[in-house]
C-alpha positions as CSV (number, residue, x, y, z in Angstrom):
1,M,349.8,41.3,-66.0
2,K,349.3,45.0,-66.2
3,K,351.4,47.0,-63.7
4,A,349.4,48.9,-61.1
5,A,349.4,52.6,-61.3
6,T,351.1,54.5,-58.5
7,R,351.1,58.1,-57.2
8,R,353.8,59.7,-55.1
9,L,352.8,61.7,-51.9
10,L,355.3,64.4,-51.0
11,A,356.3,65.6,-47.6
12,P,354.1,68.7,-47.0
13,V,356.6,70.3,-44.6
14,A,360.2,69.9,-43.5
15,G,360.7,67.9,-40.3
16,W,360.9,64.5,-38.7
17,A,358.8,61.8,-40.6
18,L,356.6,59.6,-38.4
19,A,354.6,56.5,-39.0
20,L,350.9,57.2,-38.6
21,A,350.8,54.9,-35.6
22,D,353.2,57.3,-33.8
23,V,350.8,60.3,-34.0
24,Q,349.5,61.4,-30.6
25,D,345.9,61.2,-31.7
26,P,344.1,57.9,-31.5
27,V,341.8,58.5,-34.5
28,F,344.7,59.2,-36.8
29,A,347.1,56.8,-35.2
30,T,344.7,53.8,-35.7
31,A,344.2,54.8,-39.3
32,T,340.5,55.4,-38.7
33,M,340.5,58.3,-41.1
34,G,342.6,56.3,-43.6
35,P,346.3,55.3,-44.2
36,G,349.0,58.0,-44.3
37,F,352.0,59.4,-42.6
38,A,352.9,62.4,-40.5
39,I,355.7,65.0,-40.1
40,Q,356.8,66.7,-36.9
41,P,357.6,70.1,-38.5
42,T,360.8,72.2,-38.1
43,D,359.4,74.8,-40.5
44,G,356.0,76.3,-40.8
45,R,355.7,76.4,-44.6
46,V,353.2,73.7,-45.7
47,V,353.0,72.6,-49.3
48,A,350.7,70.4,-51.2
49,P,351.6,66.7,-51.1
50,V,349.8,66.0,-54.4
51,S,348.4,67.9,-57.3
52,G,344.7,68.4,-57.4
53,R,341.6,70.5,-56.6
54,V,341.0,72.0,-53.1
55,T,337.8,70.6,-51.8
56,V,337.9,71.5,-48.1
57,V,339.4,74.4,-46.2
58,A,338.6,74.3,-42.5
59,A,337.1,77.4,-41.0
60,T,339.8,77.1,-38.3
61,K,342.3,76.9,-41.1
62,H,344.0,73.8,-39.6
63,A,343.1,71.3,-42.4
64,V,342.9,71.3,-46.2
65,G,341.3,68.6,-48.4
66,L,342.5,67.8,-51.9
67,V,341.2,65.4,-54.6
68,T,343.6,64.3,-57.3
69,A,342.9,63.6,-60.9
70,S,343.2,59.9,-60.2
71,G,340.6,60.0,-57.5
72,L,342.7,60.1,-54.3
73,E,341.1,62.2,-51.6
74,V,344.0,63.6,-49.5
75,L,343.6,65.4,-46.2
76,V,346.4,67.6,-44.9
77,H,345.8,68.1,-41.1
78,M,348.0,70.7,-39.3
79,G,348.5,70.3,-35.6
80,I,346.7,68.2,-33.0
81,D,343.6,69.5,-31.1
82,T,344.1,73.0,-32.5
83,V,340.4,73.7,-33.2
84,D,340.0,75.8,-30.0
85,L,342.7,78.2,-31.3
86,N,340.2,79.4,-33.9
87,G,342.8,79.5,-36.7
88,A,345.1,82.0,-35.0
89,P,348.4,80.1,-35.8
90,F,347.5,79.3,-39.4
91,V,347.4,81.3,-42.7
92,C,345.8,79.5,-45.7
93,H,346.9,80.4,-49.2
94,V,344.1,78.4,-51.0
95,Q,340.4,78.3,-51.0
96,V,337.8,75.7,-52.1
97,G,337.8,75.2,-55.8
98,D,341.5,76.2,-56.4
99,T,343.7,73.9,-58.5
100,I,347.1,73.4,-57.0
101,Q,350.3,71.6,-58.1
102,A,352.3,69.3,-55.8
103,G,354.9,71.3,-53.9
104,E,353.0,74.6,-54.1
105,V,352.3,76.4,-50.9
106,L,349.0,75.5,-49.1
107,A,349.4,77.3,-45.8
108,E,351.7,78.6,-43.1
109,M,351.9,77.6,-39.5
110,D,353.2,79.7,-36.6
111,L,355.2,77.0,-34.8
112,A,356.0,79.4,-31.9
113,A,352.3,80.2,-31.3
114,L,351.5,76.5,-31.3
115,Q,354.3,75.8,-28.8
116,R,353.0,78.7,-26.5
117,A,349.5,77.2,-26.7
118,Q,351.0,73.8,-25.7
119,K,349.8,72.2,-28.9
120,L,351.6,69.6,-31.1
121,A,352.3,71.0,-34.5
122,T,352.3,67.5,-36.2
123,V,351.3,67.7,-39.9
124,I,349.3,64.6,-40.8
125,V,348.6,63.4,-44.4
126,V,345.9,60.7,-44.9
127,V,344.1,59.2,-47.9
128,T,340.6,59.4,-46.7
129,N,339.1,57.2,-49.4
130,G,341.8,54.6,-49.2
131,Q,339.4,51.7,-48.9
132,T,337.9,52.3,-52.3
133,V,340.8,53.6,-54.4
134,L,344.0,52.0,-52.9
135,D,345.5,48.6,-53.1
136,D,348.2,49.8,-50.7
137,L,350.0,52.9,-49.4
138,I,353.7,52.3,-49.0
139,V,355.3,54.8,-46.6
140,A,359.1,54.7,-47.4
141,A,360.4,57.5,-45.1
142,T,359.8,57.3,-41.3
143,D,361.9,58.0,-38.3
144,Q,364.1,60.4,-40.2
145,M,364.4,64.0,-41.1
146,V,362.9,65.0,-44.5
147,T,362.6,68.2,-46.4
148,A,359.5,69.5,-47.9
149,K,358.6,68.3,-51.5
150,T,360.5,65.0,-51.1
151,A,358.6,61.8,-51.8
152,V,357.6,60.1,-48.6
153,A,354.9,57.6,-49.7
154,T,353.6,55.8,-52.7
155,A,349.9,55.1,-53.3
156,V,349.2,51.9,-55.3
157,L,345.9,52.5,-57.0
158,A,343.2,49.9,-57.1
159,V,341.5,51.3,-60.2
160,T,342.6,51.5,-63.8
161,P,344.0,55.0,-64.5
162,V,342.8,57.3,-67.2
163,P,343.6,55.8,-70.7
164,G,346.9,57.1,-72.0
165,A,348.4,57.8,-68.6
166,Q,351.5,56.0,-67.6
167,A,352.2,54.7,-64.1
168,V,354.7,56.7,-62.1
169,T,358.0,55.0,-61.8
170,S,360.4,57.9,-61.3
171,T,361.4,58.7,-57.7
172,T,361.5,62.4,-58.3
173,A,358.8,64.7,-57.1
174,A,358.7,66.4,-60.5
175,S,357.4,63.3,-62.2
176,D,354.4,63.4,-59.9
177,V,353.6,67.0,-60.7
178,E,353.8,66.4,-64.4
179,L,351.7,63.2,-64.3
180,E,349.0,64.7,-62.1
181,S,348.7,67.7,-64.4
182,E,347.8,65.3,-67.3
183,F,344.6,64.5,-65.4
184,E,343.6,68.1,-64.6
185,S,340.6,68.2,-66.8
186,E,339.2,64.9,-65.3
187,S,339.6,66.3,-61.8
188,E,337.5,69.3,-62.7
189,S,334.8,67.2,-64.2
190,K,334.7,64.9,-61.2
191,S,334.6,67.8,-58.8
192,K,331.6,69.3,-60.7
193,S,329.8,66.0,-60.8
194,K,329.8,65.5,-57.0
195,S,326.4,65.3,-55.4
196,K,325.3,67.9,-52.9
197,P,325.5,67.2,-49.2
198,N,322.6,65.4,-47.6
199,S,320.1,67.5,-45.7
200,T,320.2,67.9,-42.0
201,S,316.9,66.1,-41.4
202,K,318.5,62.9,-42.6
203,Y,320.9,63.0,-39.6
204,A,318.3,63.9,-37.0
205,H,318.1,60.4,-35.7
206,L,321.9,60.1,-35.3
207,A,322.0,63.5,-33.7
208,T,319.4,62.5,-31.1
209,A,321.3,59.3,-30.3
210,I,324.6,61.1,-29.9
211,V,323.1,63.9,-27.6
212,T,321.3,61.3,-25.5
213,N,324.3,59.1,-25.0
214,V,326.7,61.9,-24.1
215,G,324.4,62.5,-21.1
216,G,321.7,64.7,-22.7
217,P,321.7,68.5,-23.2
218,G,322.1,69.1,-19.5
219,N,325.5,67.4,-19.6
220,I,326.8,69.5,-22.5
221,N,328.6,72.8,-21.8
222,S,329.3,73.5,-25.4
223,V,330.0,71.7,-28.7
224,I,332.2,72.6,-31.7
225,H,333.4,70.6,-34.7
226,C,336.4,70.3,-36.9
227,I,336.8,68.7,-40.3
228,T,336.0,65.1,-39.0
229,R,334.7,65.3,-35.5
230,L,332.1,66.6,-33.1
231,R,333.9,68.0,-30.1
232,F,331.8,68.1,-26.9
233,Y,332.8,69.9,-23.7
234,L,330.9,67.8,-21.2
235,K,330.2,68.5,-17.5
236,D,330.9,64.8,-16.6
237,E,332.5,62.5,-19.2
238,H,331.6,59.5,-17.1
239,C,328.0,60.0,-18.1
240,A,328.8,59.4,-21.8
241,Q,328.3,55.9,-23.1
242,D,331.4,55.3,-25.2
243,A,330.6,51.9,-26.5
244,V,327.0,52.9,-27.5
245,I,328.2,56.0,-29.3
246,A,331.0,54.2,-31.1
247,N,328.6,51.6,-32.4
248,L,326.1,54.1,-33.8
249,D,325.5,53.9,-37.5
250,G,327.3,57.0,-38.8
251,V,329.9,57.2,-36.1
252,I,333.5,56.0,-36.8
253,D,334.9,56.2,-33.3
254,V,335.1,58.0,-30.0
255,A,338.2,59.8,-28.7
256,K,339.0,61.9,-25.6
257,A,341.7,64.6,-25.7
258,G,342.3,68.1,-24.5
259,G,339.2,68.1,-22.2
260,Q,337.0,67.3,-25.2
261,Y,334.8,64.3,-25.8
262,Q,335.3,63.7,-29.6
263,V,332.8,61.8,-31.7
264,V,334.5,61.0,-35.0
265,I,332.0,61.3,-37.9
266,G,334.0,61.8,-41.0
267,P,332.7,63.5,-44.2
268,A,329.2,64.1,-42.8
269,V,330.4,66.0,-39.8
270,N,328.8,69.3,-40.9
271,E,325.4,67.8,-41.4
272,V,325.5,65.9,-38.1
273,Y,326.7,69.0,-36.3
274,D,323.8,71.1,-37.8
275,A,321.4,68.4,-36.7
276,V,322.8,68.4,-33.2
277,M,322.6,72.2,-33.0
278,A,319.0,72.1,-34.2
279,Q,318.2,69.8,-31.2
280,L,320.2,71.8,-28.6
281,G,318.5,75.0,-29.6
282,P,319.7,78.6,-30.1
283,A,321.5,78.8,-26.7
284,F,324.3,76.8,-28.2
285,A,324.3,78.4,-31.6
286,D,327.0,81.0,-30.9
287,M,329.5,78.3,-29.9
288,T,330.2,76.9,-33.4
289,A,333.7,76.9,-34.7
290,G,333.3,74.4,-37.5
291,T,334.3,73.7,-41.1
292,P,332.7,74.4,-44.5
293,T,329.7,72.3,-45.4
294,A,331.3,70.9,-48.6
295,A,333.3,68.1,-46.9
296,T,334.3,65.4,-49.3
297,T,336.6,63.3,-47.1
298,Q,335.5,59.7,-46.7
299,A,336.6,57.7,-43.6
300,A,338.6,54.6,-44.1
301,G,338.4,51.6,-41.9
302,A,341.0,50.0,-39.7
303,P,344.4,49.2,-41.2
304,T,344.5,46.2,-43.5
305,E,347.3,43.7,-43.5
306,T,349.0,45.6,-46.3
307,D,349.4,48.6,-44.0
308,A,351.7,46.5,-41.7
309,P,355.2,45.4,-42.8
310,T,355.6,41.8,-43.9
311,G,358.4,39.4,-43.0
312,W,359.7,38.8,-39.5
313,L,362.6,41.2,-39.7
314,P,360.6,44.2,-40.9
315,R,357.9,43.4,-38.4
316,L,360.5,43.3,-35.6
317,R,362.0,46.5,-36.7
318,H,358.6,48.1,-36.9
319,G,357.7,46.8,-33.5
320,M,360.9,48.1,-31.9
321,S,360.3,51.4,-33.6
322,Q,356.8,51.5,-32.1
323,V,358.1,50.7,-28.6
324,I,360.9,53.3,-28.8
325,G,358.4,55.9,-30.3
326,V,356.0,55.4,-27.3
327,M,358.9,55.6,-24.8
328,T,360.3,58.8,-26.2
329,A,356.8,60.4,-26.6
330,A,356.0,59.4,-23.0
331,M,359.3,60.8,-21.7
332,I,359.3,64.1,-23.7
333,P,357.0,66.0,-21.1
334,V,359.5,65.3,-18.3
335,I,362.8,65.6,-20.2
336,G,363.4,69.2,-18.9
337,I,363.0,68.4,-15.2
338,L,364.9,65.1,-15.6
339,A,367.8,67.1,-17.1
340,G,367.7,69.7,-14.3
341,S,367.4,66.9,-11.6
342,G,370.4,65.1,-13.2
343,I,372.5,68.3,-13.0
344,L,371.5,68.8,-9.3
345,K,372.3,65.1,-8.5
346,G,375.8,65.7,-10.1
347,I,376.4,68.8,-8.0
348,L,375.4,66.9,-4.8
349,A,377.7,64.0,-5.8
350,A,380.6,66.5,-6.1
351,L,379.8,68.3,-2.8
352,T,379.7,65.0,-0.9
353,G,382.8,63.7,-2.7
354,F,384.8,66.8,-1.5
355,H,383.1,66.5,2.0
356,V,381.4,69.9,1.7
357,L,378.1,68.1,2.6
358,T,377.4,64.9,4.4
359,V,374.6,62.6,3.4
360,T,373.1,62.9,6.9
361,S,372.9,66.7,6.8
362,G,369.5,68.4,6.5
363,T,370.7,70.5,3.5
364,Y,371.7,67.3,1.6
365,M,368.5,65.5,2.4
366,V,366.3,68.4,1.1
367,L,368.4,68.9,-2.0
368,N,368.6,65.2,-2.7
369,A,364.8,64.9,-2.4
370,V,364.4,67.6,-5.0
371,A,366.9,66.0,-7.3
372,D,365.8,62.4,-6.8
373,A,362.0,62.7,-6.6
374,T,361.5,62.8,-10.4
375,F,363.5,59.6,-10.9
376,Y,361.9,57.8,-7.9
377,F,358.4,58.6,-9.0
378,L,359.1,58.2,-12.7
379,P,356.7,55.2,-13.0
380,V,353.8,57.4,-11.8
381,V,354.6,60.2,-14.3
382,L,355.2,57.7,-17.2
383,G,352.0,55.9,-16.4
384,F,350.1,59.2,-17.0
385,T,352.1,60.3,-20.1
386,A,352.2,56.9,-21.8
387,A,348.5,56.4,-21.2
388,K,347.8,59.7,-23.0
389,K,350.0,58.6,-25.9
390,L,348.3,55.1,-26.2
391,G,344.7,56.0,-25.3
392,S,344.4,54.3,-22.0
393,D,343.2,55.9,-18.7
394,P,346.0,58.3,-17.5
395,I,344.8,58.3,-13.9
396,V,344.6,54.6,-13.6
397,L,348.0,54.1,-15.1
398,A,349.5,56.7,-12.7
399,I,348.0,54.7,-9.9
400,V,349.6,51.5,-11.3
401,G,352.9,53.3,-11.3
402,A,352.3,54.2,-7.6
403,I,351.5,50.6,-6.8
404,L,354.8,49.5,-8.3
405,I,356.8,51.8,-6.0
406,Y,354.6,51.4,-2.9
407,P,356.9,51.6,0.1
408,S,356.3,48.1,1.5
409,L,356.9,46.5,-1.9
410,M,360.0,48.5,-2.4
411,T,361.3,47.6,1.0
412,A,360.6,43.9,0.4
413,A,362.3,44.0,-3.0
414,G,365.5,45.4,-1.3
415,H,366.0,42.4,1.0
416,A,366.9,38.9,-0.4
417,T,364.8,37.2,2.3
418,T,361.5,39.0,1.4
419,A,362.0,39.6,-2.4
420,Q,360.6,36.1,-3.1
421,I,356.9,36.1,-2.4
422,T,353.8,34.2,-3.5
423,F,350.7,35.9,-5.0
424,F,347.7,33.5,-4.7
425,G,350.2,30.6,-4.8
426,V,352.2,32.0,-7.7
427,P,355.9,32.4,-6.9
428,T,356.9,36.1,-7.6
429,H,360.2,37.9,-7.4
430,L,359.9,41.5,-6.4
431,M,362.2,44.1,-8.0
432,S,362.7,47.8,-7.6
433,Y,360.7,49.8,-10.1
434,A,361.9,53.2,-9.1
435,A,363.1,55.1,-12.2
436,S,362.0,52.2,-14.5
437,V,360.6,52.9,-17.9
438,F,359.8,49.8,-19.9
439,P,357.4,48.1,-17.4
440,M,355.1,51.1,-17.4
441,I,355.1,51.4,-21.2
442,V,354.0,47.7,-21.4
443,A,351.3,48.4,-18.7
444,A,350.0,51.4,-20.6
445,W,349.9,49.4,-23.9
446,L,348.0,46.6,-22.2
447,G,345.7,49.1,-20.4
448,V,343.9,49.9,-23.7
449,S,342.8,46.3,-24.1
450,V,342.1,45.7,-20.5
451,E,339.9,48.8,-20.2
452,R,338.0,47.9,-23.3
453,G,337.4,44.4,-22.1
454,L,336.2,45.5,-18.7
455,K,333.7,47.9,-20.3
456,R,332.3,45.1,-22.3
457,V,331.4,42.9,-19.3
458,I,330.7,45.5,-16.6
459,P,327.3,47.2,-16.7
460,L,327.3,50.9,-17.3
461,Y,326.0,51.9,-13.9
462,L,328.9,50.1,-12.2
463,R,331.8,51.2,-14.5
464,S,332.8,54.4,-12.7
465,V,333.6,52.4,-9.6
466,F,334.7,49.0,-10.8
467,V,336.5,49.6,-14.1
468,P,339.3,51.8,-12.7
469,I,340.1,49.6,-9.7
470,L,340.0,46.3,-11.6
471,E,342.1,47.8,-14.4
472,A,344.7,48.9,-11.8
473,L,344.6,45.5,-10.2
474,I,345.0,43.5,-13.4
475,L,347.8,45.7,-14.8
476,S,349.7,45.7,-11.5
477,V,349.5,42.0,-11.2
478,I,350.7,41.5,-14.8
479,V,353.7,43.7,-14.1
480,L,354.6,42.3,-10.7
481,V,353.9,38.6,-11.4
482,V,354.9,38.4,-15.1
483,I,357.0,41.3,-16.4
484,G,359.0,41.9,-13.3
485,P,360.2,38.3,-12.8
486,L,360.9,38.0,-16.5
487,I,363.1,41.1,-16.5
488,T,364.8,39.9,-13.4
489,M,365.5,36.5,-14.9
490,I,366.9,37.9,-18.1
491,S,368.9,40.6,-16.3
492,K,370.4,38.0,-14.0
493,G,371.4,35.9,-16.9
494,L,373.0,38.8,-18.7
495,A,374.8,39.8,-15.5
496,S,376.2,36.3,-15.1
497,G,377.4,36.4,-18.7
498,I,379.0,39.8,-18.3
499,L,380.8,38.7,-15.1
500,A,382.1,35.7,-16.9
501,I,383.4,37.8,-19.8
502,Y,385.0,40.2,-17.3
503,N,386.8,37.4,-15.5
504,F,388.0,36.1,-18.9
505,S,389.1,39.5,-20.2
506,P,388.5,43.0,-18.7
507,A,389.1,44.6,-22.1
508,L,386.6,42.4,-23.9
509,S,384.0,42.9,-21.1
510,G,384.6,46.7,-21.5
511,L,383.8,46.4,-25.2
512,V,380.6,44.4,-24.6
513,I,379.3,46.2,-21.5
514,G,380.2,49.6,-23.0
515,G,378.3,48.8,-26.2
516,L,375.2,47.3,-24.6
517,Y,374.6,48.8,-21.2
518,Q,372.5,51.8,-22.2
519,T,370.3,49.5,-24.3
520,M,369.9,47.3,-21.2
521,V,368.9,50.5,-19.3
522,I,366.1,51.2,-21.8
523,F,364.5,47.8,-21.2
524,G,365.2,47.7,-17.5
525,L,367.6,44.8,-17.9
526,H,370.5,46.6,-16.1
527,W,369.1,45.7,-12.6
528,G,371.0,42.5,-12.6
529,I,374.3,44.4,-12.9
530,I,373.7,47.0,-10.2
531,P,373.8,44.6,-7.3
532,I,377.2,43.3,-8.5
533,V,378.6,46.8,-8.5
534,I,377.1,47.5,-5.0
535,N,378.5,44.2,-3.7
536,D,382.0,44.9,-5.1
537,I,382.2,48.3,-3.5
538,A,380.8,47.1,-0.2
539,T,383.0,44.1,0.1
540,N,386.2,45.0,-1.8
541,G,386.0,48.8,-1.7
542,H,386.2,49.2,-5.4
543,S,384.5,48.1,-8.7
544,Y,386.1,47.7,-12.1
545,L,382.6,47.1,-13.5
546,N,381.3,50.5,-12.3
547,A,384.2,52.2,-14.2
548,I,382.9,50.7,-17.4
549,L,379.3,51.8,-16.6
550,S,380.6,55.3,-16.0
551,I,382.0,55.3,-19.6
552,T,378.5,54.7,-21.1
553,M,377.2,57.9,-19.5
554,V,380.0,59.9,-21.0
555,A,379.4,58.4,-24.4
556,Q,375.7,59.3,-24.4
557,G,376.6,62.8,-23.2
558,G,379.2,63.2,-25.9
559,A,376.7,62.1,-28.6
560,V,374.1,64.6,-27.5
561,L,376.8,67.3,-27.3
562,A,377.7,66.6,-30.9
563,V,374.0,67.2,-31.8
564,F,374.1,70.5,-29.9
565,L,377.3,71.5,-31.8
566,K,376.0,70.5,-35.3
567,S,372.3,71.3,-35.2
568,K,371.0,74.6,-36.4
569,N,367.6,74.0,-34.8
570,K,367.2,76.2,-31.7
571,P,364.8,74.0,-29.7
572,L,367.0,70.9,-30.4
573,K,370.1,72.8,-29.4
574,E,368.6,73.8,-26.1
575,I,367.5,70.3,-25.1
576,S,370.7,68.8,-26.4
577,L,372.9,71.0,-24.2
578,A,370.9,70.4,-21.1
579,A,370.9,66.6,-21.8
580,A,374.6,66.6,-22.3
581,I,375.3,68.4,-19.0
582,S,372.9,65.9,-17.3
583,A,374.7,62.9,-18.7
584,F,378.1,64.3,-17.6
585,C,376.5,64.5,-14.1
586,G,375.6,60.8,-14.3
587,V,371.9,60.9,-15.5
588,T,371.5,59.8,-19.1
589,E,367.6,59.7,-19.4
590,P,367.3,63.2,-21.0
591,A,370.0,62.3,-23.6
592,L,368.5,58.9,-24.3
593,Y,364.8,59.8,-24.6
594,G,365.1,63.5,-25.5
595,V,367.5,63.2,-28.4
596,N,369.5,60.0,-29.0
597,L,366.7,57.5,-29.4
598,K,364.6,59.9,-31.5
599,Y,367.5,60.1,-33.9
600,K,368.3,56.4,-33.8
601,R,371.5,56.7,-35.7
602,V,372.8,58.9,-32.9
603,F,372.2,56.2,-30.3
604,V,373.8,53.5,-32.4
605,V,376.9,55.6,-33.1
606,A,377.0,56.6,-29.4
607,S,376.8,52.9,-28.4
608,I,379.8,52.1,-30.7
609,A,381.8,54.9,-29.1
610,S,380.8,53.6,-25.7
611,G,382.0,50.1,-26.6
612,L,385.4,51.6,-27.7
613,G,385.6,53.6,-24.5
614,G,384.8,50.5,-22.4
615,L,387.6,48.6,-24.3
616,L,390.0,51.4,-23.4
617,T,388.8,51.3,-19.7
618,G,389.4,47.6,-19.5
619,L,392.8,47.8,-21.1
620,L,393.9,50.5,-18.6
621,H,392.3,48.5,-15.7
622,V,390.5,51.7,-14.5
623,N,389.0,51.2,-11.0
624,N,386.1,52.9,-9.3
625,Y,386.0,53.4,-5.5
626,A,382.4,54.8,-4.9
627,L,378.9,54.5,-6.3
628,S,379.4,57.5,-8.6
629,G,380.7,58.1,-12.1
630,S,380.7,60.1,-15.3
631,L,382.6,63.4,-15.5
632,I,381.1,64.8,-12.3
633,G,382.1,61.7,-10.3
634,F,385.9,62.0,-10.8
635,P,386.6,61.9,-7.0
636,A,385.4,58.2,-7.1
637,F,388.5,57.4,-9.2
638,I,391.1,58.8,-6.8
639,T,392.6,55.7,-5.1
640,P,392.1,55.9,-1.3
641,G,395.4,56.2,0.6
642,V,397.3,56.9,-2.6
643,G,395.7,59.9,-4.0
644,I,396.0,61.1,-7.6
645,G,398.0,58.4,-9.4
646,P,397.9,55.9,-12.2
647,N,394.2,55.0,-11.7
648,F,393.1,58.6,-11.9
649,Y,395.2,59.2,-15.0
650,G,393.6,56.1,-16.5
651,Y,390.2,57.7,-15.7
652,L,391.1,60.9,-17.4
653,I,392.4,59.1,-20.5
654,S,389.4,56.7,-20.8
655,H,386.6,59.1,-20.0
656,Y,387.8,62.1,-21.9
657,G,389.0,59.9,-24.7
658,T,385.4,58.4,-24.8
659,L,384.0,61.9,-24.8
660,L,386.2,62.9,-27.7
661,I,385.4,59.7,-29.7
662,A,381.6,59.9,-29.2
663,T,381.5,63.6,-30.0
664,I,383.6,63.2,-33.2
665,L,381.9,60.0,-34.4
666,V,378.3,61.4,-33.9
667,Y,379.3,64.8,-35.4
668,L,380.7,63.1,-38.5
669,F,378.5,60.1,-39.0
670,G,375.6,60.1,-36.5
671,F,373.8,63.4,-37.1
672,S,373.8,65.3,-40.4
673,D,372.7,68.8,-41.2
674,K,370.8,67.2,-44.2
675,M,368.4,65.9,-41.6
676,L,367.2,69.4,-40.9
677,P,365.9,72.2,-43.2
678,A,368.3,75.0,-44.3
679,P,369.0,77.6,-41.7
680,S,367.0,80.2,-43.6
681,A,363.9,78.0,-43.6
682,T,364.3,77.4,-39.9
683,A,364.6,81.1,-39.1
684,K,361.5,81.9,-41.2
């Protein structure tokens, strides 16, 4: 059997490689435009991922289309929802008709300008005609730092290559450049033979249907377009009939982002836009900010089975990566305030520990509200941010988060006699959802399907009232009746196992708890351990278990401190330092979701260091005398009635020893400068 021809796709920019599903744009994330990959850039210099001819340069300079000699149509899309910036952050170094080699400069992005405009700088590479020319696109590099010009993906061609050409087997980028140059003449002939775009009149019917179903001309404030989409600014998005528009012949999908109602057209976007403008009249004519008329990109369909990993282990790894990707993306907007709140909580813990403030004083209550509000209402915030990431309704998901922390439910969950309830005869165990993450991520994920299903069965004129409340009801019930009790059951089982291990060997329990506790925090499974700690302190006046939990905070802080010390990337250094201080004050969320989980090896190494620190804590029999911990909670390790003695010295040895172990291990093995571009590239 003849071996299938392959082509390498290079990283167009230095940065963090992402699977297409992790891109914060539903059209690209669902592979509607075709299979591909993305890079979260750390450098603004963008190079060609393949050799070929330039077929499209967006007027707003945020996208470049290439066609290779072997027929791949590759779109390089810079930034998300950057059309309204009118090209200001971009400089293109090519024009339509140019021939370019893989690795040559296509464009430059002003990353600082994109950050000021609050736009994501994600660079997306997709094969837009994948359905017709590919058997598969194998993306080898995701969830890791890559440098520009390195091979990230391999396209397995579905067609026989030009006679005389050999399939690419080398893993070097140079082989791709040489091979593609062999087909240069064929690329030119193919480009010249392409037919002219269809006339506007052909799309008049589609334009009429789109305008009518977005609410008519009276509901349109303005309309622009990019390289694939019509972007409407509507007076009332509720008037638009999403399902009807999405099912129109010639429309790929509907998306909503950045205050825009986006109708994804694909290669014919220019012609459809012209037809829409012809119907809207001259009043809208000066609002255009579109792309050249020679669009050659062809939309691909939904991902095929070959786009997903095969085998249970790769699927599990892919699924976990997806979950962690959504969690980190949803947490990123609140990492800064979480870090600041954590530092304030640590200061308050120190002030109360030294009896400067009392928990009943007005000063404490106000400052504690400022420090604690972000954590308490985290489900509300995450409902909004996770929904935006996944494409469900942000307002509805925020309401779901509010339902989970509704005062009467929270009060009932805090008492053993009222925590067990029935919902329409179904036994349900209530739990505290304050500061929880995982349940809201699941709710946001389910929200996409629930909302879509409700819109199928509820008439259009009733949707604005009944879809939101029914979606909130369904998702809340799923979390309260299914997810919450499941987490409670698993966490109680884990807590019982951990307690049994501790009774058998404190050192062994320190190793196990230290290594696993922060993973349990991620999935909300730690709630079974917290009551044990509270009960120990309330009844015995101390808790060996809380001393081990304290170690895990120090380990995560030490890990992110190592990233701060080693990284040359200024934004990463800033967030790492703040996250480290927050962890040392007893709040690990900024470290977990801002840095450590994004760089998964950092989290793994930190957990190993945490396990070693827990082992040391168990061997020294370090005890904790208050519901406080980490470095800021050192007063909780002073033995009442004895003062500073063996227990406090054990605290110093175990905690600062863990800090040293975590920092050194992550610095040496968990985070490498090779993950980031050279300092000169970053500075540029």
